[in-house]
C-alpha positions in Angstrom: 32.1 11.8 -21.8 31.3 8.6 -19.7 28.5 8.0 -17.2 30.0 10.3 -14.7 29.8 13.4 -17.1 29.0 16.7 -15.4 26.6 17.0 -18.3 24.1 14.9 -16.5 24.1 16.8 -13.2 23.6 20.2 -15.0 20.8 18.7 -17.3 19.0 17.2 -14.4 19.1 20.3 -12.5 17.7 22.3 -15.3 15.1 19.6 -16.1 13.8 19.8 -12.6 13.7 23.6 -12.5 11.4 23.4 -15.6 9.0 21.2 -14.0 10.1 17.6 -14.9 9.5 15.0 -12.1 11.8 12.3 -13.4 15.0 12.7 -15.4 17.4 9.8 -16.7 20.0 9.4 -19.5 20.9 6.9 -21.8 22.5 6.1 -25.3 20.6 6.6 -28.5 20.3 3.0 -29.0 17.9 0.2 -28.4 18.6 -3.5 -27.6 18.0 -5.8 -30.4 15.3 -7.5 -28.8 13.2 -4.2 -28.8 13.1 -4.3 -32.5 12.6 -8.0 -32.5 9.5 -7.6 -30.1 8.0 -4.7 -32.4 8.3 -6.8 -35.4 6.6 -9.7 -33.9 3.7 -7.2 -32.8 3.3 -6.0 -36.3 3.6 -9.4 -38.0 0.6 -10.7 -35.9 -1.2 -7.5 -36.9 -1.9 -6.6 -33.2 -1.6 -2.8 -34.3 -4.9 -2.8 -35.8 -5.7 0.4 -37.6 -2.3 2.1 -36.5 -0.6 1.5 -40.0 1.8 4.4 -39.2 3.5 2.0 -36.8 4.2 -0.5 -39.7 5.4 2.4 -41.9 7.9 3.7 -39.6 9.2 0.4 -38.0 12.7 0.8 -39.1 13.0 4.5 -37.5 11.0 3.3 -34.6 13.3 0.3 -33.6 16.5 2.3 -34.0 17.2 5.6 -32.7 19.9 6.1 -35.1 17.8 5.6 -38.2 15.6 8.4 -36.9 18.5 10.8 -36.4 21.9 9.3 -37.4 23.8 12.1 -35.3 22.1 11.4 -31.9 24.5 10.0 -29.4 22.5 10.6 -26.2 19.1 10.8 -25.0 17.6 12.6 -21.8 14.3 10.9 -20.9 11.9 12.9 -18.7 8.6 12.3 -17.0 5.8 14.4 -15.7 3.7 12.9 -12.9 -0.2 12.9 -13.6 -1.4 10.8 -10.9 -5.2 11.2 -10.5 -6.9 12.4 -7.3 -9.1 9.4 -7.0 -9.0 5.8 -8.1 -10.1 5.5 -11.9 -11.7 2.4 -11.2 -14.5 4.2 -9.2 -15.7 5.5 -12.3 -16.5 2.3 -13.7 -19.1 1.8 -11.1 -21.3 4.9 -12.0 -23.2 3.6 -15.2 -25.0 6.6 -15.9 -21.8 8.5 -16.3 -18.9 8.3 -18.7 -15.6 7.2 -17.7 -12.6 9.3 -19.4 -9.2 8.0 -19.0 -7.3 10.2 -16.2 -4.6 11.3 -18.9 -7.3 12.9 -21.1 -9.1 14.8 -18.3 -6.7 17.4 -18.6 -4.8 19.8 -21.1 -3.2 17.8 -23.7 0.3 16.7 -22.2 1.9 17.0 -25.8 1.5 20.8 -25.6 2.6 21.2 -22.1 5.7 18.7 -22.3 6.7 20.0 -25.8 7.1 23.5 -24.5 9.1 22.7 -21.8 11.3 20.1 -23.6 12.0 23.1 -26.1 13.1 25.1 -23.1 15.3 22.3 -22.0 16.7 21.9 -25.6 17.6 25.4 -25.8 19.3 25.7 -22.8 21.5 22.4 -23.6 22.6 23.9 -26.9 23.2 27.3 -25.3 25.0 26.0 -22.2 26.7 22.5 -23.3 26.8 23.0 -27.2 25.7 20.2 -29.5 22.4 19.9 -31.5 19.1 18.5 -30.1 15.8 17.0 -31.3 12.9 16.8 -28.9 9.9 14.2 -29.0 6.9 13.7 -27.1 5.0 10.7 -28.6 4.7 12.5 -32.0 7.6 10.7 -33.8 8.5 7.0 -34.3 10.3 6.9 -30.9 10.1 4.0 -28.5 9.8 6.2 -25.1 9.0 3.3 -22.9 12.1 1.1 -23.8 14.2 4.3 -23.6 12.6 5.3 -20.4 13.6 1.9 -18.8 17.2 2.0 -20.3 17.3 5.6 -18.6 16.3 4.1 -15.3 13.0 5.8 -15.0 11.1 2.6 -14.5 10.5 -0.7 -16.2 7.7 -1.9 -18.6 5.3 -4.0 -16.8 3.5 -6.9 -17.8 0.8 -4.5 -19.5 3.5 -3.3 -21.6 3.5 0.2 -19.8 6.1 2.0 -17.8 5.8 1.4 -14.0 8.0 3.9 -11.8 8.8 3.0 -8.1 8.1 6.6 -7.3 5.1 7.3 -9.4 3.5 4.1 -10.2 1.7 4.2 -13.8 1.2 7.8 -13.9 4.2 9.5 -15.9 4.0 11.3 -19.2 7.2 10.8 -21.1 9.3 12.9 -23.4 12.7 12.8 -25.1 15.6 15.1 -25.9 18.0 13.6 -28.4 21.2 15.1 -28.4 24.7 14.8 -30.3 26.4 15.1 -26.8 27.8 11.9 -25.5 25.9 11.1 -22.3 27.0 7.7 -21.5 24.8 4.8 -21.2 21.7 4.3 -18.8 21.5 2.5 -15.6 18.5 0.5 -17.0 15.9 -0.7 -14.3 15.1 -4.3 -13.0 11.7 -5.7 -13.5 9.9 -5.7 -10.1 6.5 -7.1 -11.4 7.3 -10.4 -9.6 4.5 -12.9 -9.7 1.7 -10.3 -9.9 -0.7 -10.4 -13.0 -3.3 -8.0 -11.5 -2.9 -5.7 -14.7 -3.6 -8.9 -16.9 -6.5 -10.4 -15.0 -8.6 -7.1 -14.9 -8.8 -6.2 -18.5 -12.3 -6.5 -19.5 -11.7 -7.6 -23.0 -8.5 -10.0 -22.5 -6.3 -7.8 -24.6 -3.0 -9.5 -23.2 -2.2 -12.7 -25.0 0.7 -13.4 -22.5 2.5 -11.2 -19.9 4.4 -8.3 -21.6 2.3 -8.8 -24.8 -0.6 -6.5 -25.9 -3.0 -7.3 -28.8 -4.2 -3.4 -29.3 -7.2 -4.6 -31.3 -8.7 -5.9 -28.2 -7.5 -2.9 -25.9 -10.5 -0.5 -24.8 -8.1 2.5 -25.2 -7.3 1.6 -28.8 -11.1 0.8 -29.6 -12.4 3.9 -28.1 -9.6 6.3 -29.4 -7.7 4.9 -32.1 -10.4 2.8 -34.2 -12.0 4.7 -36.8 -14.9 2.5 -37.6 -17.7 0.5 -35.9 -16.6 -1.2 -32.6 -17.0 -5.1 -33.0 -20.1 -6.4 -31.3 -18.0 -8.9 -29.2 -16.4 -5.8 -27.3 -19.2 -3.6 -26.5 -20.7 -4.9 -23.4 -17.1 -5.2 -21.9 -16.5 -1.4 -22.7 -19.0 -0.6 -20.0 -19.2 3.1 -19.5 -15.5 4.0 -20.8 -16.2 6.7 -23.4 -12.5 7.5 -23.8 -9.7 5.2 -23.3 -9.2 3.0 -20.2 -7.5 3.1 -17.0 -8.0 -0.6 -15.3 -4.6 -2.1 -16.1 -2.9 0.9 -14.9 -4.8 1.8 -11.8 -4.7 -1.7 -10.2 -0.7 -1.8 -10.2 0.4 -2.3 -6.6 3.2 0.2 -7.1 0.5 3.1 -7.5 0.7 2.9 -3.7 3.7 5.2 -3.6 2.3 7.6 -6.2 1.2 11.1 -5.0 -1.6 13.1 -6.8 0.1 15.4 -9.3 0.5 18.8 -8.4 1.3 20.2 -11.7 -1.4 22.9 -12.2 -0.8 23.2 -16.0 -2.0 19.5 -16.1 -5.0 19.7 -13.6 -7.9 17.4 -14.3 -11.0 19.4 -15.5 -13.9 19.3 -13.2 -16.3 19.0 -16.2 -14.5 15.9 -17.4 -14.6 13.8 -14.2 -17.4 11.5 -14.8 -19.6 13.9 -17.0 -23.3 12.5 -17.2 -23.9 10.3 -20.4 -27.3 12.2 -21.1 -25.4 15.3 -21.5 -22.4 14.1 -23.5 -25.2 12.4 -25.8 -26.4 16.0 -26.7 -23.1 17.2 -28.1 -23.0 18.5 -31.6 -19.8 19.0 -33.3 -19.4 22.6 -32.1 -20.3 21.7 -28.3 -17.8 18.9 -28.5 -15.0 20.9 -29.7 -15.9 23.6 -27.0 -15.9 20.9 -24.1 -12.8 19.2 -25.2 -10.8 22.1 -26.5 -7.3 21.8 -25.5 -7.4 18.0 -24.4 -6.6 14.6 -26.1 -10.2 13.9 -26.5 -10.9 16.5 -29.3 -8.7 14.7 -31.7 -10.9 11.6 -31.9 -13.9 13.7 -33.2 -17.4 14.0 -32.4 -18.7 11.0 -34.2 -16.3 8.7 -32.9 -16.9 9.8 -29.3 -20.8 9.6 -29.6 -20.3 6.2 -30.8 -18.5 5.4 -27.5 -21.0 7.3 -25.5 -24.0 5.3 -27.2 -22.1 1.9 -26.2 -22.0 3.2 -22.6 -25.7 4.2 -22.9 -26.5 0.6 -23.9 -24.5 -0.8 -21.1 -25.9 1.5 -18.4 -29.1 -0.4 -17.7 -30.8 3.0 -17.3 -34.3 3.4 -19.0 -34.1 6.9 -18.4 -31.5 7.3 -21.2 -33.8 5.8 -23.8 -34.7 9.3 -25.1 -31.0 10.3 -25.4 -30.3 7.4 -27.7 -33.5 7.5 -29.5 -32.8 11.2 -30.5 -29.7 10.0 -32.2 -31.1 7.5 -34.3 -31.6 10.4 -37.0 -28.0 11.5 -36.6 -26.0 12.4 -39.9 -23.2 10.1 -39.0 -23.9 6.6 -39.6 -21.5 5.7 -36.9 -23.5 7.2 -34.4 -26.8 5.8 -35.6 -25.5 2.3 -35.6 -24.6 2.4 -32.0 -28.0 4.2 -31.3 -29.8 1.0 -32.4 -27.5 -1.1 -30.3 -28.0 0.9 -27.1 -31.9 0.9 -27.8 -31.6 -3.1 -28.1 -30.2 -3.2 -24.8 -32.4 -0.8 -22.9 -35.9 -1.4 -24.5 -38.3 -4.5 -24.1 -38.3 -6.6 -27.2 -41.6 -5.3 -28.1 -40.7 -1.6 -27.9 -37.5 -2.3 -29.9 -39.6 -4.1 -32.5 -41.8 -1.3 -33.1 -38.7 1.2 -33.3 -37.3 -1.2 -35.9 -40.3 -1.0 -38.1 -40.5 2.7 -38.1 -36.7 3.2 -38.8 -35.2 0.4 -40.7 -36.8 0.9 -44.1 -35.8 4.5 -44.1 -32.2 3.7 -43.3 -29.9 3.8 -46.3 -26.7 3.0 -44.9 -26.0 -0.8 -44.8 -24.0 -1.1 -41.7 -27.1 0.6 -39.6 -29.5 -1.5 -41.4 -27.4 -4.6 -40.3 -27.6 -3.6 -36.7 -31.2 -3.3 -36.9 -31.6 -6.8 -38.2 -28.8 -8.1 -36.0 -30.3 -6.6 -32.6 -33.6 -7.8 -33.6 -32.4 -11.5 -33.3 -30.8 -11.0 -30.0 -32.3 -11.4 -26.8 -32.8 -8.0 -25.0 -30.2 -7.2 -22.5 -27.5 -9.6 -23.5 -24.7 -9.4 -25.9 -24.3 -12.5 -28.2 -20.6 -13.0 -27.5 -19.3 -11.0 -24.3 -22.3 -11.0 -22.3 -22.0 -8.8 -19.2 -18.7 -7.0 -18.5 -16.1 -9.7 -17.5 -14.1 -6.9 -15.9 -16.5 -6.3 -13.1 -16.2 -9.9 -11.7 -12.3 -9.7 -12.0 -11.9 -6.4 -10.3 -11.0 -7.6 -6.9 -7.6 -5.9 -6.7 -6.1 -5.4 -10.1 -3.9 -3.5 -12.1 -4.4 -1.3 -15.1 -3.1 0.0 -18.5 -4.0 2.4 -20.9 
């Protein structure tokens, strides 16, 4: 079947009936330059802790390696545009900023259910076989979405849509049906560099290149260990993910607030207070974030992020929240409690705390924080200083 196959019209109508906002079609193939860019990304170790990317590089770069029988791909998207500008949250230092996509039910669950419905309909109505994917297999959704005409990969490496801006959840249906090549999409970024300029940690070495090891989304979600001291001040109050490069994209002016009730943002996750987040034990953490992407990170890593935000808050009233966590069972949490207190207390008060706690601390990384922070001038970070993203935020662009 060629590009004018009636399959496309039928599939698009069914996909939209199931609640998908964007639908496109392409071959089960990627251009050679896509694999080359992925190989360069991995060769430079820009994937950080995400070893699974290297483990699946061959299948990731070639859909035929993932499923040799695949001939066509249906790419779909669901709009999740937030009700307000995510950058507004960064100006609320006593509250935690959670990435827009994570303030709601896990999109993997929502899209997977609908993709299964679409796949079953395709097999029953059109024949062939299908496999569905929602960011849970080595599929390069963004290049496939660009090939299918849903948008283009911007300079921040994320997909940008003329209709939905930065806010599309993507899913894929691989099929043995011949659907023909996709229309592709022109790059409409032009000379704009807002997404690159706003990044607080300078995670973009060049346009269309990302160093995940410097990305706040990676550091607060994927990174499993202590966050390097050079990035902590720049993280600000971002406790899960970062939307800066996405939010500043000029194409967002065409995006409309998502009307998808299954993916509605939870009120409790819109700028929650840091003091309340710091009280979460494992059970309370699981209860608050049940069904959301945040839950997968785990309580200890999340509290690590919360304490970094507390340290950046400049709010002395949060001192008790951080001090209480000096005795937390997790060394990951205790270490960041030390760092937070070093930022909020006078040198004299911090020295007293250090004298009380350091000798009883058995973990080397936490002991190192006591020593290191004791030598740093109160209120400053040894490398990054204050959040550079704040001064660069005049009218920018964001990426997750």
